[in-house]
N, C-alpha and C positions, 0 to 999 in steps of 0.2 A: 616477783612475789605476788603482786595483785593479779597479774595475768594467770599465774598458776592457780590462784584461788578461784578466779572466774571460770577456768576450764573445769575444775573439780565440781563447781556448782552446776555447770552446764551438764556434765556427765551424770550428776545425781538426778537432775530433772529428767534426763533422758531415760535413766533406769526406772525412775518412778512412773513415767508415762508408759514404759513397756510393761511394768508390773500391773498398772491399772488396766491396760488393754487386755492383758492375759486373764485378769480376774473377770473383766466384763465378758470376754469370750467364753470363759468357763461357765459363767452364770447363764449366758444365753443358751449354751449347749445343754445344760441341765434342764433349763426351762422348756426347751424344745424336745427333750427326750421323752420316752414313753412314760405315760402317767402311772404313778405308783398307786396300787389299790390296797387299802387296808383290809385285813381279814374281817369279813362281815360276821355278825352274830347269826346263829342258826335260826331260821324261821321255818316252822312246821305248817303245812297247809291244813285247812279244815278237813276233818274226816268226811268222807262221802257217805250218803245215805240213799236209800231207794228213791227213785224219781228225780234225782239230781240231773240237771242238764250238763252234758259234757260236749265240748267242742271236738270235732274230729277233723284234724288237719293233716296235710302232707308236706312237711317242711323239707323233705328230701326228694325221693323219687315218687312217681305216681303209680297208680294201680289201674287195672281194667275196671270198667263200670260194675261188672258182676262181683269183683273182689271188694270194691268199695261198699256195695250193697251188703255183702256178707259181713263186713266190718260193722256196719250200722246194726245189723241183726245180732251180732255177737254182743255188742254193748247194750242193746235192748234186753237181751236174755240175761245180762248181768243185773238188770233192774234199773238201768239208767235211761235217760232221755237224750239220745245222740242228736247233735246238730252239726251238719257238715259246714266246714269253712267255705267262704265264698269262692276260693280258687282251688279247693282241695281235690276236686275231680279233674283238674287240668292235666295236660301232658305237654312237655316241651323237651324233646329229645329224651335223655335219661332222667330228666327232672320232672316234677309235677307242674312247674310253672317258672316264671322269671324269679329272680331273687326278690324283686319288689313285691310280687304277688305272694310269695311264700312268707316273707316277713310280715306282710299285711295281715295274713291269717293268724300268725302267732300273736301279733300285737292286738288284733281285734279280740281274740279269744281271752287274753289276759285282761283286757280292758272291760269286757262285758261282765257286768255285775251278776247277771243271771247264770253265767257259766261257772260251774264248780270244779271242773277238771278239763285238762287239755290232753287229748289222747291222739297220739300219732298213728296214722293208718298203716305206715310201714317205714322201713329205713331206706337203704339203697345208696344214694350218694347226693352230695351237695350241701349238707349242713354247714361245713366249715366256711363256705362262701358267705353265709349270713352273719357270722359273728361280729364283723366290724360295724354293722348297722343295727345290731340287736339292741333294743331299748331295755337295758338292765334295770333302769330306775322304774320303768312301768311295771316290770315283772316283780320287783321288790315291793312295790306299793300295792300290788294285787296278787298276793301269794295264793296259789291253788295247786292242786295235784297236776303234775306234768309227767307223762309216762310214755315209754318207748325204749327201743334198744337199737343195736347195730350202729348205723350212721348217726343216730340221735345222740350217741355218746358225746359228740362235739358240743351239742347244746347242753347236755347234762353237766359236763365239766365246767363250761363257761358260766352257766347260770349258778351252779353251786359255789364256784370260787368268787364270783362277782356280787352275788346277792345273799348267799347263805341259805337259800331256799332248799328244803329237802325235796328232791325229785326222785323219780322211780325208774330204775333200769328193769323193765319188765315187758310183758307182751304188748305188741302193737295191736291195733284194731283188727287187722286181718289175720292175726295168729289163730292157731287152733286151740280152743279153750278146753283142754282136758280138765278132769277133776283136779289134778295136781296144779296146773297152771292157774285155773280159776281160784282155787282155794288159797294158794300162796299170795295171789294179788289181792283178793278181797279182804283177807284177814288184816292186811296192812293198810289198805286204802280206807277201809271203814272203821278200823280200830277195834274190830270184833274180838281179836285175840289179844290177851294181855301179856306184856313182857314179864319174864323172858320167853321168847318164842324161838324154839329150836327147829331148824329145818334140816331134814336129812335128804340124801339123794333119792330121787324118784324110784319107787319099786319097779316101775315099767322100764326105766333105763337100766336097772341092774339085771333085768331079765334078758336084755339084748345080747346077742352073740358077739357083737363088735366090742373089742377090748377098749376102744376109745370112750365107751360109755361107762366104764368101770373106774371107781376112784383108785388113786395111787398116791401114797404119801411120798413126797419128794424129800421133805425134812420134817420130822415129827415135832410135836409140842403144841402149846396153846398160845394164842395171842389175843389181846384185846385192843381195840382202837376203832375210830370212826371209819366208815366205808367210803371208798372212792375207786374209780377205775372205769371199766367198760370194755368196748371192743378194741382189741390190740392195734389193729390197723389205724383206727381213728386216734387213739392215744398218741401213737408215734407220728401221725400226720400233723398233730398240733405242736410237736416239739419244735422249738425255735420261734414260735409265734407268741404274741401277747396273751394267748388263751391256753397255753401249754399247761399240762398237769404240773402242779408245784405244791409246795408245803405238804409233802407226803410224810413227814416225820411222825412216827407213832400211829400211822393209819394202816388199815387193812386194805390192800390193793386187790381188787377182783378183776380178772381178765378173761375174755373169751374171744373166739374167732371161728371162722368156718372156711373150708376149702383152701387152707394155707399149708403147703408142704413144709416139712421140717426146716429146710434151708431158709425159707422166708420167715418163719417164726423165729429162727435163730437171728436173722438180720434185724428184725424188729425189736427183739429183746435186747440185742446188743446196742441198738440206738437208744433204747430206753435206759439202759445201764449208764450210758455216756451222757444222758440228758438229765437224769433224776438221781438223787442220792438214795438208791434202793437199800443201802445198808442202814438207813434211818427209819425204814418202815417197820411195822409191827409184824406183818405176815402177808402171805399171798394166797388167795383163793382162785384157783383156775377152774373155769367151767369146762364143758364138754366141747372140745375142738373137733366137731364132726367134720369128716372129709367128704360128705355128700355121697356121690356115686360110688366111692370106694369105702363104703361104710364098714366093710369087714376087714379093712386093711389093718395090719399089725400096728399096735400103738407104740411099740418100743422105740422106734426112731424118734418120734415126737417126745416121748418121755425122756429120752436121752438129752434132747435139747433143753428141756426144763431143768434137768439135773445139772447140766453144764452151765446154763445161764442164770439159774436161780438158786441152785443148791448150795452155793458158797456165800449167799447173802447173810446167812447167820440167823434167819428167822424161820418160823414154821411155814411150810409150803405144801399145799395139797392140790392134786389134780382131780378133776371129775365131779365137781359139784354140779347139780342139775340146773345150770343156767346157760344161756347162749342161744345159738341158732338150732334149737331142738324143740320137740313137741312139748315135753314136760319141762317148763321153764319157770324157775322161781323168780320172784320179784325182789330186787335189792334196792333199798333206799340209800341215797347219797347223804352222807353227813351224820347219820345216827351211829351210836356206839354199839358194837357187836363183839362177839367172841368167836374166834375160829379155832376149831379143834382139828388139827392136821392129821391126827392118828385115826380118828373116826369119820372124817369128812363131814363134819357137822358145823353149821353156822347158827349162832344164837343171837337174836336181836335183843339187846339189853334195855331198849327204851322204845316207846311208841314213835312211829314215823309221822303221825298226824296229830293235830290239835283237836281234842274232843270237847272243847269248851263250846257250849251252844250259842254264846254271844256272837 
């Protein structure tokens, strides 16, 4: 009797020890797992004005000296005072410099109180490499205009989701600043246009013979939500990483790319469908997927991919808004509320993207 009782107690203690060990292991695993990030509140950068100093950086690929000089001239013509980052003129293979150098220029630009905007000289490649070491707290404490597109998408998505800062998917320093590109950027960055601001496809794009430049409604209707997205290749490259696009519910997703054949666009959209709950979004705005040298190529194969991969999502989807790797390129602010009209290919910004408080 006593022996039986002793064995039972011993077994109880063993089970308790096992349970305690399991709890400790679970706790340590949770503690060591990826850090959860609460959704930050939106922060709008200060509106730009004539004479403001803007840092010109190259967080991805570099450019030739004459191209960099053209970028500085472009920003001067916009009325700003451009200041080249310490390492922005560098070249290291397909990059503008080492990861440390490119990070240094980003951090220096945000830390500099005299700098009112951070303008990327080009896209290219390499931005995702910077994300693990990017100082999000520094950026959050020093909010300012940050603009660029293409590979810069990786920085936009990470900064937007980690800090709440409104950043701008728009022309890089070396872009061609047509009246359309200049006007769409300046009305948002300076706050000169008051919401609602409706942006229609570029008249010059509509004149082009290539069907890829003409809008096409994939699924009609109107949608309202905050803007997020960018270059399709970069959005999918971030899938499965701590910086992946997430929390897309109720948002308008904008997507663009260049020189991607239909089968690769299909592959990337399929990956996106399997990584993000696209049925929770409000709508999809597709830019001009210019195919470069084959600019007169028939658009139907690509449109068929969009119909197949996005037509069943159940939300308004329209192709051919004037943004992306094209000359007339509208600026899109991350995080502000907008309305998409998929029947007329119009996008309306419902709030200002910048803070116009003079303080």
